[in-house]
Backbone bond lengths (Angstrom), bond angles and torsions (degrees), N, CA, C in turn:
res aa  C-N    CA-C-N  psi(-1)  N-CA   C-N-CA  omega(-1)  CA-C   N-CA-C  phi
1 X - - - 1.434 - - 1.522 107.94 -
2 X 1.296 115.54 147.75 1.456 121.12 175.94 1.525 108.74 -117.17
3 X 1.320 116.15 168.07 1.455 122.73 179.00 1.524 109.05 -126.52
4 X 1.314 115.71 147.84 1.456 122.28 176.13 1.525 106.75 -113.03
5 X 1.320 116.17 117.60 1.456 121.01 -178.00 1.522 109.43 -90.33
6 X 1.327 114.95 136.69 1.457 121.74 -179.16 1.523 108.54 -143.27
7 X 1.314 116.25 173.03 1.466 120.69 177.26 1.520 109.74 -96.88
8 X 1.319 115.03 130.19 1.459 122.29 175.65 1.527 106.12 -136.43
9 X 1.322 118.35 127.85 1.464 120.47 179.77 1.531 111.94 -53.60
10 X 1.328 115.39 137.15 1.456 121.23 178.93 1.521 114.08 94.05
11 X 1.325 116.90 -6.36 1.468 121.04 -178.74 1.528 110.34 -125.08
12 X 1.337 115.60 138.36 1.459 119.11 173.82 1.524 110.58 -87.51
13 X 1.321 116.39 -17.07 1.466 122.41 171.94 1.527 106.55 -145.57
14 X 1.311 115.32 134.13 1.465 120.04 177.61 1.519 106.92 -143.29
15 X 1.321 116.87 115.46 1.463 121.93 -176.26 1.522 110.08 -126.50
16 X 1.333 114.22 125.54 1.465 120.72 179.91 1.521 110.67 -96.13
17 X 1.313 115.54 151.62 1.452 121.84 173.54 1.521 108.40 -80.96
18 X 1.330 118.40 165.56 1.466 121.28 -172.20 1.534 115.32 -51.69
19 X 1.304 118.80 -38.63 1.463 121.07 -177.91 1.526 112.37 -76.94
20 X 1.337 116.50 -13.17 1.466 123.78 -174.71 1.525 112.43 65.27
21 X 1.337 117.27 19.73 1.470 121.66 175.63 1.515 111.65 -90.09
22 X 1.333 116.99 -24.54 1.457 122.73 -177.69 1.523 109.20 -130.70
23 X 1.340 115.23 155.01 1.457 120.30 179.62 1.521 109.83 -151.72
24 X 1.328 114.70 163.22 1.454 123.39 173.37 1.521 106.20 -122.45
25 X 1.319 116.49 129.04 1.459 120.22 179.35 1.506 111.17 -127.88
26 X 1.330 115.62 149.04 1.461 122.25 176.31 1.523 107.51 -119.99
27 X 1.328 116.34 122.86 1.456 120.76 -178.92 1.533 110.06 -87.24
28 X 1.326 115.75 167.06 1.462 120.62 176.60 1.521 111.43 -63.48
29 X 1.313 117.22 -23.94 1.465 121.95 178.28 1.537 111.62 -83.59
30 X 1.323 116.41 8.42 1.476 123.42 178.45 1.527 112.07 64.95
31 X 1.326 115.58 35.97 1.461 121.57 172.87 1.523 107.57 -101.59
32 X 1.320 116.14 136.92 1.462 121.55 176.49 1.520 107.25 -94.59
33 X 1.318 116.48 131.03 1.459 122.34 176.13 1.520 109.00 -114.35
34 X 1.293 116.58 130.65 1.458 122.98 169.50 1.523 104.19 -100.96
35 X 1.332 116.37 123.00 1.459 120.88 -170.59 1.519 112.16 -122.95
36 X 1.321 114.05 151.95 1.465 122.36 174.86 1.522 107.12 -122.96
37 X 1.319 116.74 137.77 1.458 120.58 179.88 1.526 109.42 -67.59
38 X 1.316 114.43 136.56 1.456 121.61 -179.16 1.520 106.79 -131.68
39 X 1.307 117.63 99.72 1.457 120.87 -175.10 1.515 110.93 85.50
40 X 1.314 116.30 -165.75 1.460 120.61 -176.27 1.524 113.65 -73.86
41 X 1.335 117.26 -37.34 1.462 120.18 -173.30 1.519 114.18 -126.78
42 X 1.294 117.66 -9.72 1.459 120.74 -173.68 1.522 111.74 -92.63
43 X 1.331 115.10 148.10 1.455 122.93 176.44 1.514 108.66 -121.33
44 X 1.312 115.66 141.50 1.475 122.52 179.36 1.526 107.74 -116.04
45 X 1.317 116.54 126.78 1.471 121.56 177.54 1.523 107.90 -73.33
46 X 1.341 116.12 121.14 1.468 119.84 179.39 1.531 111.91 -103.05
47 X 1.315 117.34 -19.75 1.465 122.44 172.67 1.524 107.64 -153.06
48 X 1.336 115.02 149.77 1.460 121.65 -179.83 1.517 108.00 -144.32
49 X 1.344 116.76 140.67 1.455 120.40 176.93 1.530 108.94 -158.78
50 X 1.345 117.29 158.46 1.463 121.03 177.12 1.539 110.26 -68.44
51 X 1.318 115.75 137.28 1.467 119.93 179.77 1.529 111.33 -61.24
52 X 1.324 116.91 -28.19 1.468 120.03 178.54 1.527 111.63 -66.22
53 X 1.324 117.51 -24.45 1.468 122.19 178.84 1.527 110.97 -77.22
54 X 1.325 116.15 -45.34 1.470 122.69 -178.93 1.523 106.18 -158.91
55 X 1.314 116.42 111.66 1.466 119.69 -171.75 1.526 112.43 -72.41
56 X 1.308 114.67 154.19 1.466 120.48 174.81 1.522 110.15 -61.04
57 X 1.322 116.42 -35.08 1.466 121.18 179.46 1.523 111.22 -63.87
58 X 1.330 116.98 -44.92 1.466 120.38 178.61 1.527 110.87 -62.69
59 X 1.327 116.37 -41.94 1.462 120.00 179.36 1.530 110.43 -62.58
60 X 1.317 116.75 -49.01 1.460 120.88 -177.60 1.534 111.49 -65.65
61 X 1.321 117.06 -41.37 1.466 120.45 179.13 1.527 110.87 -63.50
62 X 1.318 117.52 -34.21 1.455 121.43 178.61 1.523 113.45 -67.56
63 X 1.316 116.72 -16.87 1.473 121.24 -179.88 1.526 113.23 -96.40
64 X 1.313 118.44 -3.49 1.475 121.03 -171.72 1.526 114.14 -60.37
65 X 1.299 118.03 -29.02 1.470 120.86 -178.50 1.526 112.66 -100.99
66 X 1.316 117.44 9.70 1.469 121.62 -175.58 1.518 111.31 -109.39
67 X 1.315 114.47 160.64 1.463 121.06 169.28 1.520 107.51 -81.19
68 X 1.299 117.00 156.10 1.454 120.17 177.82 1.528 109.77 -64.52
69 X 1.328 117.56 132.74 1.461 119.84 178.27 1.525 111.78 -60.52
70 X 1.310 115.96 149.78 1.465 121.73 -177.16 1.522 112.72 -80.08
71 X 1.331 117.22 -23.95 1.462 119.85 -175.98 1.525 110.10 -142.01
72 X 1.324 115.32 165.44 1.463 120.45 176.78 1.530 110.28 -60.97
73 X 1.322 116.73 -39.24 1.462 120.50 178.34 1.519 112.34 -61.60
74 X 1.332 116.45 -40.36 1.467 120.42 178.04 1.529 110.90 -66.08
75 X 1.323 116.56 -36.07 1.463 120.68 178.49 1.524 110.76 -69.18
76 X 1.309 116.87 -45.11 1.466 121.22 178.41 1.525 111.16 -60.29
77 X 1.317 116.63 -35.06 1.471 121.12 179.97 1.537 112.32 -63.64
78 X 1.332 117.99 -16.64 1.458 122.01 179.49 1.535 112.50 -85.28
79 X 1.325 116.82 -8.22 1.453 121.27 177.09 1.529 109.81 -77.85
80 X 1.333 117.17 158.12 1.465 118.68 171.39 1.534 109.53 -55.97
81 X 1.302 116.45 148.32 1.458 122.14 -174.71 1.534 112.91 -51.31
82 X 1.306 118.08 -40.82 1.461 121.46 -177.51 1.523 112.87 -65.11
83 X 1.333 118.36 -20.52 1.461 121.91 -178.24 1.534 112.96 -101.40
84 X 1.310 117.65 -0.79 1.460 120.82 -176.44 1.515 113.80 -76.66
85 X 1.319 118.07 -19.76 1.475 118.61 -179.33 1.507 111.49 -121.83
């Protein structure tokens, strides 16, 4: 899977998955947001964690050999167990 990086207010990094249904964002406070598209322009945070716990880079690199998950639940299942709930 690849990611498309774009600018979104409130994020120092914002990368969408190929379908543009899911994204990974990094805030200035070094929080990683896993997001799901909600409507035409809105994003909903479905998981959040400190980048020091598990970096956005590690998460994205772990997906490089995978197909994009079909659902938010399938995407969340790819996180370390401690971050899934």
